[in-house]
C-alpha positions in Angstrom: -15.8 -3.8 -24.4 -16.4 -7.2 -23.0 -16.6 -10.7 -24.5 -17.4 -14.1 -22.9 -16.0 -17.2 -24.4 -15.3 -20.6 -22.9 -16.4 -19.3 -19.5 -13.8 -16.5 -19.6 -14.8 -12.8 -19.5 -12.4 -10.6 -21.4 -12.4 -6.9 -20.9 -10.6 -4.3 -23.0 -10.8 -0.7 -21.6 -8.9 2.5 -22.3 -7.2 2.2 -18.8 -6.7 -1.5 -18.6 -7.3 -5.0 -19.9 -8.5 -8.0 -17.8 -9.5 -11.6 -17.9 -11.9 -13.2 -15.4 -13.0 -16.8 -15.0 -16.7 -17.2 -14.4 -15.8 -20.2 -12.4 -14.8 -18.8 -9.0 -15.4 -15.2 -10.2 -11.6 -15.4 -10.4 -9.7 -12.5 -12.0 -6.6 -13.9 -13.6 -5.2 -10.9 -15.5 -5.2 -7.2 -14.9 -2.9 -5.1 -17.0 -2.9 -1.3 -16.5 -2.4 0.8 -19.6 1.3 0.9 -20.5 2.0 -1.5 -17.7 2.5 -5.2 -17.1 0.0 -7.9 -15.8 -0.2 -7.6 -12.1 -1.2 -11.2 -11.6 0.6 -14.5 -12.3 -1.2 -17.7 -13.4 -0.3 -21.1 -14.8 -0.8 -21.9 -18.5 -4.4 -21.8 -19.6 -4.2 -25.5 -20.7 -4.6 -26.3 -17.0 -8.0 -24.6 -16.8 -10.7 -27.3 -16.3 -14.2 -26.8 -15.0 -14.8 -27.8 -11.3 -11.0 -27.9 -10.7 -9.0 -25.1 -9.0 -7.1 -22.9 -11.4 -3.8 -21.6 -10.0 -3.3 -17.9 -10.4 -5.0 -14.5 -10.3 -7.2 -14.1 -7.2 -9.0 -17.4 -6.2 -11.6 -17.0 -3.5 -11.0 -19.4 -0.7 -14.2 -20.0 1.2 -15.9 -21.2 3.5 -12.7 -22.5 4.9 -9.0 -21.8 4.4 -6.6 -24.7 4.0 -7.2 -28.4 4.2 -9.5 -28.4 7.2 -12.2 -29.9 4.9 -12.6 -31.1 1.3 -12.0 -29.6 -1.2 -9.0 -27.7 0.0 -9.6 -24.0 0.4 -13.4 -24.5 0.1 -15.7 -24.7 -2.9 -16.1 -21.0 -3.9 -13.2 -21.1 -6.2 -14.5 -24.1 -8.2 -18.2 -23.1 -8.4 -19.8 -21.3 -11.3 -20.8 -17.8 -10.2 -23.5 -15.6 -11.7 -22.5 -12.4 -13.5 -25.2 -10.2 -11.9 -24.1 -6.7 -13.0 -21.8 -5.1 -15.5 -21.3 -1.4 -16.4 -18.6 0.6 -18.1 -17.6 4.3 -17.9 -14.6 6.4 -18.8 -13.2 5.7 -15.4 -13.4 2.0 -15.5 -15.7 -1.1 -15.1 -18.0 -2.3 -12.4 -18.8 -6.0 -12.1 -20.8 -7.9 -9.6 -20.8 -11.7 -9.2 -23.0 -13.8 -6.9 -23.0 -17.3 -5.5 -25.7 -18.9 -3.4 -26.1 -22.2 -1.7 -27.4 -25.1 -3.9 -27.7 -28.8 -3.7 -24.1 -29.1 -4.9 -22.8 -26.8 -2.1 -25.0 -28.4 0.6 -23.5 -31.8 -0.3 -20.1 -30.3 0.7 -21.2 -27.9 3.4 -24.8 -28.0 4.7 -25.4 -24.3 5.3 -27.3 -21.5 3.7 -25.2 -18.6 2.3 -25.0 -15.8 -0.2 -21.8 -14.4 -1.6 -21.4 -11.2 -3.6 -18.2 -10.2 -5.2 -17.8 -6.6 -6.4 -15.0 -5.7 -8.8 -14.1 -2.1 -9.6 -11.4 -2.0 -12.3 -9.8 1.1 -13.6 -6.4 2.5 -12.8 -6.3 0.0 -10.0 -8.0 -3.3 -9.2 -10.5 -3.2 -6.3 -12.2 -6.5 -5.0 -14.7 -6.7 -2.2 -16.3 -10.0 -1.1 -19.5 -9.7 0.9 -20.5 -12.8 2.9 -23.9 -13.7 4.3 -23.8 -17.1 6.0 -25.5 -18.6 9.0 -22.3 -19.7 10.7 -18.7 -18.3 11.1 -16.3 -19.1 8.3 -12.7 -18.5 7.3 -11.3 -17.6 3.9 -8.9 -15.5 1.8 -8.5 -13.6 -1.4 -5.6 -15.8 -2.5 -3.7 -13.3 -4.7 -0.9 -14.6 -7.0 1.3 -11.7 -8.0 3.8 -11.6 -10.9 7.4 -10.7 -10.1 10.4 -10.4 -12.3 12.5 -12.7 -10.1 11.6 -14.0 -6.7 15.2 -13.6 -5.6 15.1 -9.9 -6.4 11.8 -8.9 -4.9 10.9 -7.9 -1.3 7.7 -7.3 0.6 7.1 -4.6 3.1 4.4 -4.0 5.8 3.8 -7.6 6.8 4.1 -7.0 10.5 6.2 -8.2 13.4 5.2 -11.8 13.7 3.8 -14.8 11.8 2.7 -18.4 12.2 5.2 -20.6 10.3 3.1 -23.3 8.6 6.3 -25.1 7.7 7.3 -25.3 11.4 4.2 -26.6 13.2 2.6 -23.2 13.0 5.1 -21.8 15.4 4.7 -18.1 16.3 7.8 -16.5 14.9 9.2 -13.0 15.2 9.8 -11.2 11.8 13.3 -9.8 11.8 13.1 -7.6 8.8 10.8 -4.8 7.5 11.8 -5.8 4.0 11.0 -9.5 3.7 12.8 -11.5 1.0 12.0 -15.0 -0.2 15.1 -17.3 -0.1 13.4 -20.8 0.4 10.0 -22.4 0.5 7.7 -20.0 2.5 4.3 -20.5 4.0 3.5 -17.9 6.7 0.4 -16.4 8.2 1.2 -12.9 9.5 -1.2 -12.3 12.4 -0.8 -8.5 12.9 -0.1 -7.2 9.4 -0.2 -3.6 8.3 -3.3 -2.7 6.2 -1.0 -1.9 3.4 1.8 -4.0 1.8 4.2 -3.3 -0.9 5.9 -5.7 -3.3 9.1 -4.5 -4.9 8.7 -6.8 -7.8 12.2 -6.6 -9.3 11.2 -4.1 -12.0 10.8 -0.3 -12.1 7.3 -1.0 -10.8 6.0 -2.0 -7.4 2.7 -3.4 -6.4 0.8 -1.7 -3.6 -1.8 -3.9 -1.8 -4.4 -2.4 0.6 -6.3 -4.9 2.7 -9.8 -4.3 3.8 -11.3 -6.4 6.7 -8.3 -8.8 6.8 -7.1 -10.1 10.2 -4.2 -12.0 8.6 -1.9 -11.8 5.5 -0.6 -15.1 4.1 2.8 -15.1 2.3 3.5 -18.2 0.1 6.0 -19.4 -2.4 6.6 -23.1 -2.9 10.2 -22.5 -4.1 11.7 -24.5 -7.0 11.4 -28.0 -5.6 7.9 -27.4 -4.3 6.7 -26.0 -7.5 8.0 -29.0 -9.4 5.9 -31.3 -7.2 2.6 -29.6 -8.2 0.9 -31.1 -11.3 0.2 -27.7 -12.9 3.6 -26.0 -12.2 7.1 -26.2 -13.4 10.2 -25.6 -11.3 10.9 -22.2 -12.9 7.4 -20.9 -12.1 8.4 -20.4 -8.5 10.8 -17.6 -9.7 7.9 -15.6 -11.3 5.2 -15.6 -8.6 4.4 -14.6 -5.1 1.3 -15.0 -3.0 0.3 -12.2 -0.6 -3.2 -13.0 0.5 -5.8 -11.0 2.3 -7.2 -13.4 4.8 -9.5 -14.2 7.8 -8.0 -17.2 9.4 -7.2 -16.6 13.1 -10.3 -14.3 13.3 -13.1 -16.0 11.4 -15.8 -14.1 9.6 -18.9 -13.3 11.4 -22.1 -14.6 9.7 -22.2 -11.2 7.8 -18.8 -9.9 6.9 -16.7 -8.4 4.1 -13.2 -8.9 2.9 -11.5 -6.8 0.3 -8.3 -5.8 -1.4 -7.2 -2.8 -3.5 -4.2 -3.5 -5.8 -2.3 -0.9 -7.8 0.9 -0.9 -9.8 3.0 2.2 -9.3 6.4 3.4 -10.3 9.1 2.8 -7.9 9.1 5.5 -5.2 11.8 8.1 -5.6 13.1 10.9 -3.4 10.9 13.9 -4.1 12.2 15.4 -7.3 12.5 18.9 -8.6 9.4 20.8 -7.7 7.7 23.9 -8.9 6.9 27.0 -6.8 3.1 27.0 -6.7 2.4 30.4 -5.3 3.7 33.7 -6.7 5.1 36.3 -4.3 2.0 38.4 -5.2 -0.5 35.8 -4.1 -2.6 36.0 -0.9 -1.5 32.6 0.4 2.1 33.6 0.1 1.8 36.8 2.2 -0.8 35.6 4.6 1.2 32.5 5.5 4.4 34.5 5.6 3.1 37.2 7.9 0.1 36.0 9.8 -1.2 32.4 9.8 0.1 28.9 9.2 -1.9 26.1 10.9 -3.1 25.0 14.3 0.4 24.0 15.3 2.0 27.4 14.8 1.1 30.5 16.8 2.6 32.8 14.2 3.3 33.2 10.5 6.4 31.8 8.8 8.5 34.9 9.3 8.0 35.3 13.0 8.3 31.5 13.5 11.7 31.6 11.7 12.9 34.4 14.0 11.8 32.5 17.0 13.7 29.4 15.9 16.8 31.5 15.3 16.4 33.0 18.8 16.3 29.5 20.5 19.3 28.4 18.4 21.3 31.5 19.6 20.0 31.1 23.2 21.3 27.5 23.3 24.6 28.5 21.6 24.3 26.3 18.6 26.0 28.3 15.9 26.0 25.5 13.4 22.2 25.8 13.1 22.0 29.5 12.5 21.8 29.3 8.7 19.4 26.4 8.8 17.2 28.3 11.3 16.9 31.2 8.8 16.4 29.0 5.7 14.5 25.9 6.8 11.1 27.3 6.0 12.0 29.6 3.1 9.9 27.6 0.7 6.9 27.4 2.9 4.9 30.4 1.6 5.4 29.2 -1.9 3.5 25.9 -1.2 0.8 27.1 1.2 -2.6 25.7 0.1 -6.0 24.9 1.5 -5.9 21.1 1.7 -9.3 20.2 3.2 -12.4 21.4 5.0 -10.5 21.9 8.3 -8.1 24.3 6.6 -11.0 26.1 5.0 -13.1 26.3 8.2 -10.2 27.9 10.2 -8.6 29.9 7.5 -5.4 27.9 7.7 -3.0 26.3 5.3 -1.2 23.0 4.7 2.4 22.9 3.5 3.1 19.4 2.1 6.8 18.8 1.3 7.7 22.4 2.2 11.1 21.3 3.3 11.9 20.0 -0.2 10.7 23.3 -1.6 13.1 25.1 0.8 16.0 22.8 -0.3 15.3 23.3 -4.0 15.6 27.1 -3.5 19.0 27.0 -1.8 20.6 23.9 -3.2 22.7 25.8 -5.8 23.7 28.7 -3.5 27.5 28.3 -3.2 27.7 30.3 0.0 25.5 27.8 1.9 27.3 24.7 3.3 26.2 21.2 2.3 25.6 20.5 6.0 23.0 23.3 6.2 21.4 22.2 3.0 20.9 18.7 4.6 19.4 20.1 7.7 17.0 22.2 5.7 16.0 19.3 3.5 15.4 16.8 6.2 14.4 19.0 9.2 10.9 17.6 9.2 12.0 14.0 8.4 11.5 12.6 12.0 8.0 14.0 12.3 7.2 12.9 8.8 8.2 9.3 9.5 6.1 9.2 12.6 3.0 10.7 10.9 3.2 8.6 7.7 3.6 5.3 9.5 -0.1 5.3 10.3 -1.4 7.3 7.4 0.7 6.6 4.2 2.8 3.5 4.1 4.4 4.3 0.8 5.6 7.6 2.1 6.7 6.0 5.3 8.8 3.5 3.5 10.4 6.2 1.4 11.2 8.4 4.4 12.6 5.5 6.4 15.0 4.8 3.6 16.2 8.4 3.6 16.7 8.2 7.3 18.7 5.0 7.0 20.9 6.7 4.4 22.0 9.4 6.9 24.8 9.0 9.4 24.5 9.0 13.1 25.8 12.5 13.5 23.1 13.8 11.1 20.4 11.8 13.1 21.6 13.5 16.3 21.6 17.0 14.7 18.2 16.6 13.1 16.7 15.6 16.5 18.2 18.7 18.1 17.1 21.0 15.3 13.6 19.6 15.5 13.5 20.7 19.2 14.2 24.3 18.3 11.7 24.1 15.4 9.1 22.9 17.9 10.0 25.7 20.4 9.6 28.2 17.6 6.0 27.3 17.0 4.8 28.9 20.2 1.3 28.1 21.5 -1.1 26.1 19.4 -3.7 28.2 17.8 -6.5 25.9 18.8 
């Protein structure tokens, strides 16, 4: 259900609630069911037509910053047209448009057409489509709500940034988990496509950038906030800007910039898991005796015996039990994941090492050392794979790795070598 009052579109849906300013097509609130508002904004008493409103996701365009007037362009202070609106059980689709006019040409004498698509449901998806006759810059200037700025951290920003508080000096980022401890205004020039804000609660905000060349990180800190007419000192503690941007690589005349935002529960080490396949199922016996995937020449049983043989050959008795048990859970989790598996009659085994550990964790005759090797024998490979495919998983696995001591690091590397040798030739 939607209502429009005083230029504010209010939406109440089974999966979320939201508020959007028609000025700037600016979403200022998005609250998932049983969750908290993802965005931060100043008090609504500061909302005035044709003036920027601080909070939510202002659209900065056709320029970013103070290179012209008004600061951050005119898109965020212009009245957009609500061009389309539809609801379904899954969510709401909204389309806003903005085209050049006498008012915009007085500020920027170019023809253009902007289209903003919003898809709101379990997450918030924004996609800005730009059709202009010259290159431009801009950003989706997202303000996120945090419990306490001192307690939150941001991941996936990249290895370097331009420090706007230090003459835009290119600076190396020293940490993968960036914390805010003072006024911060940075443009990360090679960010990951996915960032995570640990917002100081049991939730984290996952941000997926689409078409961004830069990510801006901004917090004015307490003194800076107090200097703004629409903020109080304490506001700096409750907000953080992580912005999807095109600054160092301007938009071509026809371009798009988007962001997907989702609030998720704080990632945990994989919990107790169920055994999906019964011992009477076809996937169980077929993967055990005959076929796994393209990386394995043999089924789980023969692979296990091959790993054991290499462990004995290299006289590493501490790995004998792990060699026998490391894939004990694999046949229980064999499943056809995608078209590639179906085409080649193969299986995927997501989190098989955790299944193996869950089976043996209460066996009193197995040492804790062996249980650790079994549980984390795929960790090195998982970190490498998830770094490019699944940032949330990558962060979780990296934390596990960091929690292990150097001796375990060394032994996991050695055991992985025997595991790889046990695979034999690739099937294809």
